[in-house]
VOFI-449959 format. One record per residue (C-alpha): residue in one letter; x, y, z. Coordinates in pm, whole numbers, padded with zeros to 5 digits, always signed. Example, Ala and Ser with C-alpha at 12.3 -4.5 7.8 and 13.67 -1.06 7.14 Angstrom:
residues 2
a+01230-00450+00780 s+01367-00106+00714 
***
This chain:
residues 675
m+00000+00000+00000 t+00151+00335-00106 t+00208+00641+00114 n-00056+00843-00075 t-00314+00575-00006 i-00234+00573+00367 l-00265+00950+00382 l-00599+00937+00203 i-00726+00675+00449 l-00619+00890+00745 l-00785+01189+00584 s-01105+00990+00530 i-01103+00892+00900 g-01078+01257+00995 v-01349+01366+00751 a-01585+01090+00867 f-01524+01183+01233 v-01577+01556+01176 i-01902+01508+00984 s-02035+01256+01239 f-01944+01486+01529 y-02107+01785+01363 q-02430+01597+01284 y-02480+01431+01625 l-02260+01591+01895 y-02210+01955+01796 k-02399+02182+02045 v-02575+01881+02194 k-02592+01907+02573 n-02737+01565+02658 k-02497+01314+02500 t-02678+00990+02572 k-02560+00643+02482 m-02805+00635+02192 i-02655+00956+02048 l-02306+00817+02082 f-02418+00491+01916 l-02575+00682+01626 t-02257+00889+01594 f-02054+00571+01567 l-02288+00428+01301 r-02271+00752+01097 f-01891+00751+01126 l-01878+00387+01013 t-02103+00462+00715 l-01909+00767+00600 f-01573+00602+00648 s-01685+00294+00451 i-01806+00514+00163 l-01483+00713+00154 l-01277+00395+00179 l-01461+00245-00119 l-01398+00566-00316 i-01027+00546-00238 n-01032+00173-00327 p-00687+00078-00191 i-00511-00234-00325 i-00471-00498-00053 s-00175-00737-00083 r-00167-01080+00082 k+00139-01305+00090 t+00110-01685+00116 f+00375-01956+00092 e+00351-02273-00116 t+00583-02573-00083 t+00652-02780-00396 k+00793-03127-00338 i+01018-03310-00584 p+00814-03575-00773 l+00910-03939-00710 p+00745-04166-00969 i+00747-04532-00866 i+00703-04737-01185 v+00600-05104-01166 d+00636-05349-01454 n+00287-05497-01499 s+00377-05734-01783 q+00332-06110-01785 s+00706-06174-01758 i+00697-06066-01390 s+00453-06343-01303 v+00644-06591-01524 l+00957-06512-01319 k+00742-06551-01003 q+00806-06197-00890 d+00446-06068-00887 s+00394-06092-00509 l+00734-05935-00443 a+00660-05654-00690 r+00333-05574-00510 m+00502-05576-00170 l+00790-05353-00282 s+00563-05103-00459 e+00344-05074-00148 k+00644-05040+00081 l+00789-04757-00127 s+00468-04572-00205 e+00346-04581+00159 n+00676-04488+00323 d+00601-04186+00544 q+00951-04040+00520 l+00949-04056+00141 k+00602-03902+00130 e+00719-03621+00357 k+01012-03535+00130 f+00874-03628-00215 d+00551-03615-00408 v+00525-03995-00441 q+00325-04117-00741 l+00263-04483-00828 y+00245-04585-01197 s+00250-04911-01390 f+00324-05013-01748 d+00308-05297-01996 d+00268-05196-02361 d+00126-04864-02235 f+00164-04634-01934 y-00099-04627-01656 s-00179-04429-01343 g-00395-04577-01070 n-00456-04912-01241 p-00442-05221-01017 l-00153-05460-01074 d-00247-05791-01238 f+00076-05877-01426 k-00112-05986-01740 g+00037-05739-01989 k+00126-05907-02318 q+00412-05669-02404 s+00667-05451-02224 n+00752-05099-02340 i+00986-04930-02094 n+01056-04653-02345 k+00687-04556-02319 v+00756-04485-01948 a+01035-04244-02044 q+00815-04061-02295 n+00524-04022-02053 l+00745-03897-01771 k+00881-03631-02006 q+00527-03507-02060 l+00424-03525-01693 y+00730-03359-01538 r+00867-03110-01787 n+01169-02900-01688 q+01207-03078-01353 s+01491-03279-01205 f+01359-03583-01024 p+01441-03946-00934 v+01256-04249-01073 v+01228-04590-00907 l+01176-04855-01176 l+01060-05199-01057 s+01120-05421-01359 d+01305-05719-01501 g+01440-05495-01777 n+01312-05722-02054 q+01152-05499-02318 t+00958-05655-02606 i+00841-05351-02807 g+00942-04989-02847 n+01267-04800-02890 d+01570-04869-02674 y+01482-04746-02325 v+01846-04715-02216 y+01872-04381-02397 g+01506-04279-02367 f+01505-04100-02030 q+01576-03727-02023 q+01900-03593-01879 n+01743-03440-01567 t+01600-03778-01463 t+01789-04015-01233 v+01669-04374-01262 y+01707-04625-00980 p+01621-04970-01123 l+01494-05219-00865 v+01565-05554-01030 l+01287-05813-01026 g+01384-06173-01097 d+01645-06432-01014 t+01986-06322-01144 t+02127-06675-01107 s+02244-06799-01445 f+02054-07107-01568 l+02124-07329-01866 d+01882-07216-02131 l+01825-07267-02503 k+01617-07006-02681 i+01486-06924-03025 n+01572-06558-02995 q+01431-06440-03326 l+01271-06588-03635 n+01240-06395-03960 v+01010-06505-04242 n+00810-06328-04510 k+00433-06312-04470 y+00379-06431-04826 a+00531-06696-05051 f+00445-06797-05405 l+00321-07140-05495 k+00590-07386-05616 n+00864-07151-05492 k+01097-07179-05196 f+01080-06924-04915 p+01362-06847-04668 v+01338-06885-04291 e+01606-06716-04081 v+01640-06831-03719 f+01865-06689-03446 l+01937-06938-03166 q+02081-06839-02828 y+02247-07046-02557 n+02312-06957-02195 g+02539-07205-02020 n+02892-07293-01916 k+02955-07617-02102 a+02961-07742-02459 i+02639-07912-02575 n+02485-08050-02892 t+02125-07960-02969 s+01868-08057-03228 f+01692-07789-03430 s+01389-07884-03634 i+01097-07727-03821 l+00764-07910-03817 q+00442-07868-04007 g+00172-08043-03814 n+00325-08376-03708 n+00568-08387-04001 t+00931-08283-03960 i+01033-08096-04274 h+01380-07988-04159 k+01620-08110-03893 q+01984-08044-03810 t+02232-08059-03522 v+02353-07732-03372 s+02648-07711-03133 f+02703-07450-02862 s+02987-07379-02620 p+03081-07109-02366 n+03262-06930-02650 k+02987-06982-02906 k+02655-06888-02754 s+02458-06789-03063 q+02392-06945-03401 e+02217-06825-03715 i+02028-07085-03915 s+01895-07024-04268 v+01652-07272-04419 l+01464-07281-04752 l+01118-07439-04730 n+00887-07542-05011 a+00562-07351-05073 d+00362-07641-05213 r+00008-07563-05089 v-00207-07255-05129 g-00332-07083-04813 v-00199-07010-04466 q+00063-07270-04373 t+00156-07296-04005 f+00497-07420-03891 r+00674-07478-03560 a+01045-07423-03498 v+01186-07629-03208 i+01527-07649-03042 s+01587-07929-02791 s+01862-08106-02600 s+01906-08367-02329 e+01982-08096-02070 n+01734-07981-01807 e+01607-07626-01861 k+01415-07396-01630 n+01213-07248-01917 k+01128-07460-02221 y+00857-07229-02352 n+01120-07025-02538 n+01242-07344-02715 v+00945-07330-02951 k+00829-07060-03188 n+00528-07087-03416 f+00519-06902-03745 a+00304-06894-04055 v+00330-06808-04423 e+00047-06737-04663 v+00113-06917-04990 i-00046-06750-05291 d-00067-06870-05649 q-00105-06531-05814 r+00158-06270-05887 s+00085-05937-06047 e+00295-05874-06356 v+00331-05504-06432 a+00470-05365-06759 l+00628-05021-06718 i+00636-04896-07076 s+00840-04588-07166 s+01024-04459-07470 i+01238-04219-07263 n+01479-04250-06973 h+01362-04082-06653 p+01428-04116-06275 d+01055-04184-06231 l+01099-04528-06385 g+01335-04649-06112 a+01125-04494-05835 i+00804-04654-05963 k+00968-04994-06007 r+01118-04994-05657 a+00795-04874-05497 i+00582-05142-05666 e+00829-05425-05607 s+00846-05343-05235 n+00544-05576-05235 q+00683-05918-05325 q+00358-06004-05498 r+00448-05760-05774 k+00699-05787-06054 v+00774-05488-06277 t+00926-05516-06625 v+01059-05193-06775 v+01023-05211-07151 k+01014-04983-07454 p+00685-04966-07648 n+00835-05122-07962 d+00990-05411-07768 i+00685-05538-07581 k+00536-05847-07744 e+00268-06024-07541 l+00053-05772-07355 q-00169-06050-07221 n+00118-06165-06999 y+00072-05856-06782 n-00196-05766-06530 v-00133-05390-06540 l+00022-05159-06801 i+00191-04837-06690 l+00213-04604-06988 y+00480-04352-06896 q+00451-04036-07107 p+00293-04203-07413 n+00384-04062-07752 t+00349-04181-08113 e+00565-04488-08037 f+00282-04615-07814 k+00034-04640-08100 s+00081-05014-08149 v+00050-05078-07773 l-00272-04877-07753 d-00415-05053-08059 r-00352-05398-07913 n-00482-05302-07569 a-00805-05174-07724 n-00896-05541-07773 l-00732-05684-07458 n-00870-05416-07218 i-00582-05449-06973 n-00608-05192-06694 t-00363-04907-06737 w-00198-04630-06541 v-00119-04334-06765 i+00148-04092-06641 t+00189-03774-06845 g+00464-03515-06854 l+00657-03280-07077 s+00721-03552-07339 t+00360-03673-07370 d+00162-03664-07696 f-00179-03546-07573 n-00334-03566-07918 l-00264-03938-07913 l-00436-03969-07573 n-00739-03781-07704 q-00771-04047-07976 y-00741-04357-07754 q-00943-04269-07445 d-01272-04093-07380 q-01245-04006-07009 f-01052-03679-07051 q-01016-03411-07317 f-00673-03246-07333 q-00608-02896-07465 m-00246-02838-07374 s+00004-02564-07458 g+00379-02584-07495 q+00432-02400-07166 r+00545-02607-06868 e+00387-02560-06526 d+00437-02689-06171 f+00131-02859-06018 s+00102-02927-05644 a-00147-03169-05491 d-00459-03117-05278 y-00587-03435-05111 n-00956-03520-05161 s-01085-03670-04836 q-01406-03781-05013 f-01219-04021-05243 n-01380-04366-05214 a-01244-04592-05488 f-01027-04759-05223 a-00900-04683-04872 l-00599-04453-04868 d-00462-04221-04600 d-00323-03875-04669 i+00055-03920-04653 g+00124-03547-04677 f+00052-03499-05047 e+00005-03123-05006 q+00364-03085-04879 f+00518-03288-05164 p+00719-03108-05437 p+00512-03007-05742 l+00495-03226-06052 e+00573-03091-06398 n+00319-03103-06681 p+00231-02882-06980 f-00007-02600-06894 g-00353-02636-07039 t-00707-02751-06984 i-00797-03105-06878 t-01171-03165-06905 t-01333-03471-06746 k-01587-03642-06972 g-01677-03963-06792 n-01720-04097-06439 v-01396-03979-06276 n-01297-04031-05912 t-01032-03775-05814 l-00782-03852-05538 l-00558-03547-05582 q-00669-03211-05719 a-00417-02994-05903 r-00303-02665-05753 i-00080-02399-05911 r+00103-02237-05622 n-00184-02122-05397 i-00453-02127-05666 k-00671-02436-05697 a-00692-02556-06058 d-01003-02704-06217 s-00818-03014-06337 p-00729-03330-06142 l-00372-03436-06067 l-00437-03804-05987 a-00769-03957-06089 f-00926-04301-06143 t-01194-04415-06385 e-01403-04729-06388 n-01631-04866-06659 g-01761-05212-06573 v-01453-05421-06502 k-01220-05181-06687 r-01017-04959-06457 n-00766-04685-06537 a-00552-04441-06340 y-00416-04107-06461 l-00133-03904-06310 f-00086-03568-06481 g+00274-03480-06401 e+00627-03616-06403 n+00896-03624-06129 l+00714-03873-05908 w+01059-03974-05780 k+01070-03648-05583 w+00760-03757-05391 r+00926-04082-05289 i+01239-03896-05171 e+01032-03637-04981 s+00832-03913-04810 h+01158-04073-04696 v+01291-03740-04567 r+00977-03690-04358 t+00931-04042-04223 k+01282-04194-04255 s+01122-04471-04462 f+00988-04532-04812 e+00701-04736-04667 q+00425-04474-04687 f+00492-04387-05050 d+00537-04752-05147 v+00204-04845-04985 f+00038-04558-05175 t+00181-04689-05503 d+00094-05049-05419 k-00270-04957-05354 i-00293-04804-05701 i-00155-05125-05853 q-00382-05337-05634 y-00682-05137-05755 l-00578-05178-06119 a-00479-05545-06087 s-00826-05639-05969 n-01104-05666-06225 a-01365-05748-05965 t-01677-05536-05963 k-01728-05296-05676 k-01850-05436-05347 s-02052-05242-05098 l-01872-05402-04802 i-01491-05425-04806 v-01312-05588-04512 t-00935-05583-04451 n-00763-05831-04220 e-00446-06040-04195 s-00453-06416-04242 f-00268-06475-03915 y-00159-06290-03602 n+00075-06363-03312 s-00098-06394-02976 g-00040-06082-02771 e-00010-05847-03067 n-00266-05592-03180 i-00546-05764-03381 e-00734-05500-03577 i-00987-05552-03856 s-01104-05259-04068 a-01405-05231-04298 q-01565-04988-04541 y-01932-04978-04637 f-02055-04791-04945 n-02410-04692-05038 k-02575-04749-05378 n-02389-04450-05525 y-02067-04605-05396 e-02018-04327-05144 f-01873-04403-04801 d-02166-04446-04562 e-02090-04275-04231 n-02414-04401-04077 a-02352-04772-04135 r-02398-05011-03842 l-02124-05272-03868 t-02083-05566-03634 i-01850-05865-03638 q-01937-06210-03507 l-01621-06395-03407 k-01617-06771-03355 n-01343-06999-03224 k-01346-07301-03455 k-01229-07539-03181 t-01449-07436-02889 n-01735-07286-03096 a-01737-06993-02853 a-01880-06688-03030 k-01884-06319-02949 v-02018-06009-03125 y-01829-05678-03142 d-01929-05338-03280 f-01710-05149-03525 l-01606-04792-03440 k-01603-04527-03711 g-01267-04376-03801 n-01143-04170-04095 n-01335-04312-04395 e-01332-04659-04241 y-01465-04862-03949 k-01235-05050-03710 v-01265-05313-03442 n-00993-05424-03199 l-00987-05793-03102 d-00698-05796-02855 g-00676-06075-02600 l-00771-06368-02824 e-00629-06708-02736 a-00425-06901-02991 g-00641-07088-03239 n-00838-07068-03563 y-01120-06817-03588 s-01394-06754-03840 f-01579-06424-03852 t-01871-06258-04025 v-01891-05882-04071 r-02250-05763-04117 e-02404-05426-04201 n-02723-05438-03997 n-02932-05197-04206 s-02878-05359-04547 k-02796-05710-04412 t-02483-05713-04634 s-02222-05954-04495 y-01865-06073-04548 t-01720-06397-04410 s-01355-06495-04369 n-01114-06644-04114 f-00775-06597-03953 e-00542-06781-03717 v-00383-06663-03392 l-00046-06830-03346 d+00062-06950-03002 f+00347-06716-02922 e+00362-06517-02598 i+00679-06316-02601 e+00663-06237-02230 k+00718-06606-02151 q+01052-06614-02332 f+01266-06486-02045 v+01455-06679-01777 n+01644-06393-01610 p+01613-06017-01577 d+01820-05809-01817 v+02054-05673-01552 s+02309-05542-01802 r+02053-05314-01969 l+01926-05189-01635 n+02285-05123-01523 q+02348-04928-01842 l+02030-04727-01784 a+02140-04645-01428 v+02487-04536-01545 n+02344-04317-01822 t+02115-04135-01576 n+02360-04119-01282 g+02148-04365-01086 k+02222-04699-00925 v+02084-05053-00955 y+01926-05203-00643 y+01790-05548-00564 p+01483-05634-00352 s+01697-05705-00047 q+01844-05353-00076 v+01518-05162-00078 d+01597-04999+00259 q+01929-04877+00119 l+01739-04727-00177 v+01504-04543+00061 n+01795-04410+00270 s+01978-04298-00044 l+01676-04101-00161 l+01621-03944+00181 k+01987-03840+00220 n+02025-03706-00131 e+02047-03329-00089 s+01988-03272-00461 y+01619-03333-00405 v+01496-03052-00183 a+01145-02915-00174 t+01115-02555-00290 q+00907-02287-00118 k+00776-01990-00310 a+00590-01683-00194 i+00262-01602-00368 i+00143-01241-00344 k-00222-01184-00427 k-00339-00828-00484 s-00708-00739-00476 p-00889-00400-00473 l-01091-00322-00161 i-01409-00283-00367 d-01401-00660-00422 w-01436-00719-00048 v-01799-00816+00002 w-01784-00782+00380 l-01710-00408+00355 l-02024-00354+00147 t-02211-00564+00403 i-02091-00340+00689 l-02200-00033+00495 v-02551-00170+00436 f-02594-00286+00795 s-02472+00041+00946 l-02716+00243+00731 a-03002+00004+00811 i-02939+00004+01188 e-02904+00382+01202 w-03233+00429+01014 f-03412+00179+01242 v-03285+00342+01565 r-03379+00691+01445 k-03720+00570+01331 y-03785+00390+01661 n-03693+00696+01866 g-03895+00939+01654 m-03593+01118+01515 l-03712+01099+01148 
***
């Protein structure tokens, strides 16, 4: 409160006193108690009014103590119960989180994790995956710009996610509390098995297996691959203290169409604590159809290599780059890509007029548009000799097939002659052309369909720049390659449009995310956002059935079927309004990754502790951990002063005093006949 304000308050006291004295006491001989009381009330009224007019700012100082956060993180994955540490983990977490001394010094918070991060969830140790790096990411969000310790109760065995050793921020000190028996046991393990999802009929497909041995003596083991009860591969593998890992490569025959399930097994005469990790199931879908794509061009261009690599990223596709005069049998191909067609393409276009092979036409600066006007009736081209850059605008209403926006609007522009492209038929546009910031009337990427005949048109060259830009943004070619593959998949299929399209894998590993997506289209083949989709799932062995509802996403419906036991399942997706249905099946392979571990990964936890200036503790050392946290002077609660300023006019009680003093004075004067 300033000096001027204090002086004004003192002045208001004097003014209120003088006026009250003059009105009630001046020249009054009989100064009764009632007169004195009325004088006081008048003084209180006048002073309150003057004080409100002055409206001084009142400051109040309070103190707030902020404790250092102490997150206690408990591994809630299945591996803790497999290692028989679940009861110990519960006891340790309760002992730490309920310690009065820790709670007095720290803001103790209890969390848990498996494949995700949880707060307040009860511990059941049934998590199918472990993602310790998710803990690091969530703590960064919860406690930004703070230095704090973390107690991590875990076996250190991570099954998904980035390496957690380098995931925690620099101002975090991690104290791992190791769960599990660190005694070394003899153990054989199929550490990793790599196999492609698809194989082609009558071909051989590779299986790559990494075997691991933990022991102190030389042993001979037997490695075999079985299909059903038949052993299709068997060999002897030797291990020793100096040779604890082996890589096995096997070629298997793809001799039957469909999902083929196999079992890799490693065994020995030695006793092992955990034999679950000696077996790994895997599956391959054998297909008898391969899409042959002819990439026809009379010029050399970087686009040719980019398109070929993108398409062949799917092993079901094979691309042959050929000149228009060299291609002989068009009927050997499922899709023709006509790259910048000119007069040399005349013979190809003539032959395809009878064969009706689906085509993807890509135009550019070397394209003969008059030739295209003669051989197709979907677009009319009126082009100039001037080149122009065309950027892309994604059309979210596109419904020819499901495709996500991979950032098309940020891709470099494509080059094409400037002119007018007029649509004449039924055209479904995925990307609209844009010249700088001005939207053009012509499409950039469009699809046409007439019966079973399908065509795609891309009006611009330098598609290779899109593939490079996609890699720069995502560190992978996958998004662009999937985009290209979906175009080829659309063109390679001559099936008529279906109102209900369901997408699912043929097999899944138990414990992984099982998601099925679906699209439903109305009679105009527009995505129906009001569809009611359900899926009835049935276990073929037990005949147990359950119905799930689909949830609407971005131009598709999805359902999550996590938690299914290993086995074969059939399912029926039904649209309840139109009664349209789709039936298929899939298999869940028996593979629980959390049961693969025999010991905690102490070395990784040690490395984490070193990187964060922490220290590894064991269950028997929990009291030492508590003492270390309590004695650590780096973690001190901070106290800050909070000054709140408020004007006096906001004080309701002062207005209340003013009203009451006026009311009482009026009542007393009225009662005593002084009004």
